[in-house]
C-alpha positions, 0 to 999 in steps of 0.5 A: 173774062165774063162767065155766069157763076152759082153761089149757093142756091142763086148766084145773085148772093155772091154779093155777100151785102144783099139780102132780098125779100118778096111778098105778094097778094095772089088774089089782089095781085100786087106785092113788094120786092125788098133789096136790103143792104144792112150794112149800107150800099152806095146808090144812085138812080136814073129815071127815064119815063114820064110818069114815075112814082118814087121815094127819096130819090133826090138824096141819091143825087151825087151832089147831096149828102147821104152816101148809102142806102139800106134798103131799095124798094120795088113795089106794085100798087102805083102811088098807094104802093109808097106806104110799102116803103115806110113799112120797110123804114120801120122794120130796119129801124126796129132791127137797128139799122140805118144812118146815125144821127146819134139820137136814132138810127134812120134807115134810108130806103128809096125805091120806085112803084108801077101801076098794077092796079088794072090787074086782080083787085084795084083795092089791094095795094102793098101797104106798110104791113106788107113792106114790113113783112118783105123786109122780115122775110128778106134771105140769101137762098133763092130769088124767085122770079115771075108772079112774085113780089113787084112782078105779081101784078106786072103785065106787058104789051098794052098798046092795044089796051089791058084787054090785049096784054100779056102777063109779066113779072119780075125777074133777075140775071147775074154775070160774075167776073173772073176778078171777083166782081159780080153784077146783078140786074133785078126788074119788074117789067110792067111796060106799055111796050113789047118785049123782044128778044135779041133777034126782035122776036116778040116774047110778051106783046100786044095780042090779037082779037083772038088772043092767041098770038102777038101783034107788033105794037111799034108798027100799030103805033107807026100806023097811027094806032093810039089807045087812049087812056093809059097815061101813067099806068106802066113802068118797068123799074129795076136795079143793077147791084153789084159788090164792086166799089163805086162812088155816087157818081159812078153808080149814076153812070152805071144806071144811066147805061143800064137803060140800054137794057131796057131799050134793047129789050122793050119797045117802046120804052120811056114813053109818056106812059111809062114811069121807067126807072133804074137804081144802081147799088154798090156794096163795096166788097171788092176794089172798083173796076173800069166803070165803062165795062161795068156799065156795059155789063149792067146793060147785058144783065138788065136785058137778060133779066127783062127776058127772064121776068116774061118767060118766068111769069104765069097766067094771072088776072085773065092774062096769058103768059108768054110761055102758055101762049107758046104751048098753044101755038 
């Protein structure tokens, strides 16, 4: 019943109502990823980390009026990166996309930011111009993974401090069912904790003093180690996108279940030092399916997307990537 399927250049675009735009600054090491839904998508969000930076997440609560969003934005730049979302909204309005309030069309733009100021140039942050550029660049050909968009300044394994971290990035994973339902995950991986594979092996983690191998951050914490001053400087932000039909309440449940993917792939996760969030968006192109099954698959693709993000990353900002370390070993 479950299979991976190609569609055009990238399987994520089997979801017809989705376009993706990514813009990044390779010198400042920051960027923006825009998930566009020009015809709208039913959406909700589940925030688990204790230090989030978000926009318009209250409207995604099931009891609130607005039912659809036109863009979900993942951005670097910490709180400064929220400016990028205003640029996304401005570009969508210019294109005539938004919630019709008779006197104007108001684009519903939500999203979250991650802290990447410690890598690259801290004075370079995603702004309205970068948000506009990413929105205009949105396409349906390829999703670039690793050092792109919101993943440009991402890093993992900061329990021993930034100097011992490993370069991370943005990733995606897709599953297509025989009934035509597609479930995709997009995630910018920037955790305090380590990224592990399904067997618990470290993929991207805190590094030893020599910088050439990983050390287990969870074991360090259990031994009483604590790197001070990292509150709010990490966050893994992502989205589950499906072409199935969901209500806002069902989308919330899918987002909640998708956090299992975070927990499987990142250790520890949802800490006081993280602002972890997952959005869920449904374009309603095919009929509804069992929400429990969709949520189970959402967790699976989110876990794989996290792995893809760190395995596709390249060294930057003085940090090695998982693959560059593996090559040296």
